[in-house]
N, C-alpha and C positions, 0 to 999 in steps of 0.2 A: 471349522469345527463348531457344531451347535453348542450353545451355552444356555443353561437354564438359569433364569434370574428370578429370585423371589424378593419382592418388594413389600414392605409392610409399614404400618403406622405405629409408633411407640406410644404406650400409655402407662401411666404410673398407678393406675387403679386396676381392680379386678375387672377386666374389660375384654371383650372379644371383637375382632375386626377381620373382615374378609379381605384377603390380599390376592394378588395375581401371580401365578407361576407361568412364565413364558417357557413352554416346554420344548426341549430339544428332542424328546422322544416322539412327539407328534408336532412336527414343524408347522408353524403358522397358526397353531391353536393355543389357547391359554386355558388354564384351569384355576378355579378358585381354591385357595388354601386358607384355612383359618388359623389365626394365632391369638393367644390370650395372654394378658399380663397379669400375673399373680404375685403379689408382694414384690412388685418392681422387677420381677423376672419374666422374660418373654418366653412363652411356651409355644411349640408348634404342634399341630394336629398330625400325628404320625400316620394315621390311616389315610387322610387326604393326600399327604405327601407321597405315600407309597402308591396310591392309585394313579397320581399324576406321573410318577416315574415308572409305572408298570412293574412294580415290585410285588412279589407275592406276600400277602399279609393276612393273618387269621389268628383265631384263638389257639393257644398252645394245648394240644391234646384235649380240646373241649373245655378247658379251664377258662372261664370268663374273666378271671383275675389276672391272666397272663396273655400277652400278645406276642406272637411270633412273626418276625420279619425276615424273610429269606432274600438276602442280597445275592448277586450272581455267584459268589463263592462262599460267603459267610452267613451264618444264621444268628440272629439277635433275638433274645427273649426278654420282654419288658414285663414288670409286675406292678400292679396298682399299689401306690403309696410306698414304693420301694426304690431307693436310689441306685440299686445294683442291677446292672444289665448282664445277662449271661450271654457272652459272645463265644459261640461254639462251646468249649468246655472251660472257658476262663471268665473272670469277672471284670467288668468295667464299671466305674463308679461315677454317678452324677453328684453334683453338690447339693441338688434338691431331688426329692422323690418324683417319680412319674405319677401323673394325676389322671383322673377321669373327669372330663368336663362335658356335660350334655351327652354322656354315653360314649365319648370318644377318648382314646388315649392321647395324652399330651406329654411332651418331654421338653426340658429346657433347650431353647433353640441353639444358643451358641455352643453348648457342649455337645448337642446332637451333631452339629457340623463337624466338630473334632472327631467324634466317634465314626461318622460316616467317611470322613477323609481317610481314616485308618482302615476301614473295612470295605469301603466301596472302591472298585477298581478305577473309577474316574476321579476327577479332582473336585473337592468340595471346599469352598472358601467362604467364610463369613466375614463381612465387613460392617463394623459398627459405625464407620464414618458415614456411609450412605445407606445404612440399614438394609443390606441386601445379602442374600445367600446365592452364590453362583455355583452351579453344579455342571461340570463338564463331563459328558459321557466318556467312556473308555476309548482310548485311541487304538489299543491293540485288539487283535482278533481273539487271541487266546488269553484268558484272564487269570486262571488259576486251576489248581488240581485239588480234588477232595476225595478222601478215602472213607468208605462206609462198610465196615466189616459186619457180618452177621453170623448165624450159626452154621452156615454151609460154605461161606467164602467171603469174598470182598469185592465190592464195586469200586472201580476207580473212575471218577468223573472228571473229564477235562471240560471246564466251563468256558463258553465262548461268548463274545459280545454279539455275534450274529452267526448265521449258518455259514460254516466253512467246509469246503471240500477236503477230504482226507483219504489216504490209503493206509492200510494196515498190513503188516506181515509178521510172521513168527520166525525168528532165527533158530538155527540149530541148537544154540545154547538155551533156548526157551524164552529169550527176551522178546517182548512184543514192541515193534517199532511202528509208530504212527507218524506219517509224513503229511504235513499241512502245506501244500504248495501255495506260495503266496501269502500264507498266514503269518501275521506278525504276532509277537508274544510280549507280554509284560514280564521282563526278566526277573524283577523283584518278586513277583508272585509265583513264577514257574521255575525258579532255580532248583536244581536237583537236590536230593537229600534223602533222609531215611524214610522208608515207607511204613505202611501199616498193614497188619493182617498178612495176606498172602503175597504182598509186594514188598520186597526187602529194601529196594531203593529205586531211584529213577534218575534220568539225565535229560537235559534239554540242550539242543544245539540250534542256534539261529544262524541261517545261511542266507546267501543272496537269493536263493530260490524259495525260501520259506522257513518253517520251523519243524524240527524233528524231535519227538518225545519218545524216549525209550524206557520201557518199564521192565524191571528185573524181578520176576516172580520167584517165590520159594521153589526149591527143586521138586517138592512134592505137590505143587499146585498145578492145576490144569486150566487152560484158557477155555472159558465158556463161550461168550459171544462178544462181538463188538457192534454197537448200534448207535444211531443218532437219536437225540431227543430234541424236540422243538421248543419246549417250555420248561426252563430256559434253554436256549441253544447250547447243546453239549454233546460230547461223545462219551459213552459209557462202556468201559471194558470190564467184563465179568471174569473173575478168577474163582474156581471152585477147588475144594479139597479133593484129593484122590482118596477114594474109599479105603479106610483101614490103614492109611499111611500116617506117619509121624513127620511133621515138618522139621526143617533144619533148625528152627528156633525152639524145638522141643515140644511143640504142641501136638497132641494126639487127635483122635477123631473129633468132629464138631461138638458132640454132646458129652465129651468126657470132662472129668474134673481137672485133668491136666490143662485143657484149653482155658478153662475158667481161671485157673491159677496163673497161666501165662498172661491172660488179658489183664489180670490184677497187677502183674508186674510193672505195667505202665504207670501204676500208682505207687511204686516202691517208696516206702517211708524213709527216704534218704536225706531229708532236710527238715530239721526242727526249728521253728521260730519261737524264741523265748521273748515274752512280753513282760518286763518288769513294770508293775503297776505304778501309776502316778509319775511324779518327777517335775523338776523345775519349780514353777510358781504353784504347783499343786503338790503339797507334801503328803497328801493322803491323811490317814488317821495318825494322830500323835499320842504316844503313850504318856502315862503319869509323870515320868521323869524327862519327857521331851524327845524320846526316840521317834524318828519319823518313818512312816511306812515306806516312803519313796526311797530312803536310804537302805532299808532292810531288803526290799524287793530287788533293787539294783545289784546289791552284793550277792544275794542268792542267785540272781540271774547269771552273773559272771562265773560263779562257782559251778553252777549247773552246766554252763557252756563248756567249761574245762573238763568236767566229768564226762560229758557226751563226746567231746572231741577226742578224748583219750580212747574212746571205743570206736573211733573212726566214723562218727556220725557228724555230718555237716550241720552247722548251727548259724543262724542269723538272729540278731536282737533288734527289737523295735526301738530301743534306746540303749546306748552303751555308756551314757554319762547322765548327769543330773540335769536333764532338759525336759521341757513340757512337750508331749506329743498328743494331739487330739485323738479321741477314741476312734473315730472313723478312719484315721490315717494308719492305725496299727494293723488292722486286718487287710487294709488296702496294700500296705507294705508286704505283709505276709503272702498275699496272692501274687504280687509283682515279682517277688524273688523265687516263686515256685515252691513255697513251703508245703510240707506234707503233714505236719502236726503243728498246732498252735497252743502254747501253754502260757497263760497269763497268771502272773504271780502276785498275790496280795497278802495283806494282813487283816484279820478280822477285827471288829471293834463293836462294842455295845455299851449302852448306858449302865448296864449291870456289870460292875467291875469284877464280879465273880465268874462271869461267863468265860468258858475256856474250851480249847480243843481245836481241831482242824477239820476241814471239809472241802469238797471239790464239787464244782458245778459244771453243767453243760447247758447249752442254750435251748430253751423251750419255754412254754408258758409256765408261770409259777404255780405250784400245787398247794402252797401254804403261805400264810401271812409272813412268817419269818423270812422265807426265801425272797418274797416280794419286797420286804423292807430292806434287805441287804442289797438287792438289785437297785432299788431306788437310791441307796446311799452311794453305791459305786457309780451309778449313772449321773449323780449330781456333779461329777467332775466337769460336765459340759458347761457349768457356770463359769469356768475359766476360759472357755473358748469364745472367740469373737463372733463366729457365725454359728449360732445354735439352731438355725433353720434347717440344718442337715438332718436333725433328729425329729422334724415335724412328723406327726402321725405315728411315732413309735410309742406304743403303750403295751401293757401286758396282755390286753385283750386281743390286739391284732398283730402281736409280734411274730407269731408263727407264719403269718402271711409275708412279713417282711424278710424272713430268713430263708429265702428260696434256695440259696446255695448251700447253707449249712444243713438244710433239711435232708440233703443226700447223705449226711454224715452223722446223724443223730445216734445211731446204734454204735458207731465207732467211737464217738465222743463219750458216750455213756460207759463204754468198755474201758476207755483210757482213764476216765474218772474212777472207775471201780478198781483198776489196777493200782492207781495211786493210793486209794484209801485202804487197800489190803496190805500195803507195804509201809507207808509212812507213819501212821499213828502208833502202831504197836512197837516199831523199832525205836521211835523217839519218845515213847511213853507220854503221848498226848491223847486226850479224849477223842474218840472217833465219832465225829458228828455225821458221818456218812456222805452219800452222794445225793445231790439234789439238782433241781433244774430251776432256772429263772431267766428273766429277760435282760441279760447284761449287754449293753450296747457294744462293749469292747469285743464281743464275740460275733456280732452281726456281720454277715458278709464273708466270713472265712470259708473259702472253698476247700476245706480240709477238716479232719477231726479237730475240735477245739474245746479246751476246758479252762476254767478259772479256778485256781488253787488258792485257798485261804490257809496260810501257813499256821497261824495261831492268833490268839487275841492280844493285840498290842495294847488294848485297854486294860488288860489284866496285869497287875504289877509283877506277878511271878512269871507270866509268859513274856511280858515285855523284857524282863531281865534275860530270859533265854534268847529272845530274838536279838538282843544287843550283844550276845556272845558270838564272836566269829566262828568258834568251833561248832556251836549249835547250828549256825547258818550253813556251815560246810556239811554237817550231817543231813540237814534238810535237802541240800543239793544232791548229795550222794544217793539218798533214798529216792528222790524224784527221778534221778538218772536211771536207777535200777528199775523203777516202775515203767518208765518210758521204754527202756530196752526190752523189758518183758512183753510189753504191748506190741512193739514192733516185731519181735520174733514170733508172736502168736498169729500175725496176720498172713 
């Protein structure tokens, strides 16, 4: 089995070094790969690595700030100065941001090895002992299955490590059977499951003669064509909608609102992640009589959880007790558990003890000085964190570039913030300070609608007294829950 070995020289300064990649893709030949050490972290040139491995790499939709890397099965999108990588439709987080050095995209080497080991069908192992990255090409012939729905149907792509002979047939029940004689399969990547679009599910059988993949299409779908592709090696099976038909999943013709609504159901808002601000060694703002923001937000978080769960909404919390959670870990957790809404709860504070009221923010560039100052205050939490390098490059001027994932949810985030502000202030007789936007680090990277809710001013003696009252905190939680439920039902 050919093994690709990347050897390099470690440097503790900002320094570039050309290293050798002994390529298993082109046996007997070696390719130069550049690595750079930045702030004692070793970065690898993604473009040179992709070229040596014969992976497809290019700018994402013509955006020079984003680089798209197509592995045999998965697609990765990297963004300049952004620690978040979009892997298919989910996020993966680096401890440091992706950089551009001499016009090339660079990513932290050790973490890139972990990412590739998860997404590349071969084995990727990083060794700090001998400073080497070993990449073993895939052993199996059939690597994975990918679904690509569009306005008229769905392409099912079976990705192969190399060109493999196959036979296809359609059974009387409409199932499409593909037989790969002698073809070996990666069971972990090809195990059967729920399909997408016109394919309801599929099954994989590995026999002594080879591998059989059976696709079960929707009863109102029709087989288009089955064809082979050479780059990358794959078999593509096309399923089309029957004109004028409604699928068993309830979707109507390709251009109808019914199909759009059905597609949106994949993003059903069925899990809310509550983020009680601050905690542990970070008390947040402290009121005139000593009431801590971290205590107030945690209690409201628990009460909000109870209110939502009574309405059969699933809830996860970034912290359920008085502990410190770094800002970047909060949205990372929300993405990991599959959250569909992210609500970060805080108490406002100001030097002016007369300042009062409640407001809600979503993530974007600040439009006014007040919003910018509040974001700076909330972001100052990173002073409690051991590794503040994770926030390098984050500033209000370039924040919109850093929020690639959240950018898809700006409208929904603003709508959620608006729903909260239409409900909470009037009911609780608090001044309505409205909806605003700013660069809150705690919202960066959330691949879902996300807001930061400022309950009231803990620095104001009268509002501190309210926040210290458990009945008032329950009222806040109840009104927040009603706002969230109204937003969910409107989608």
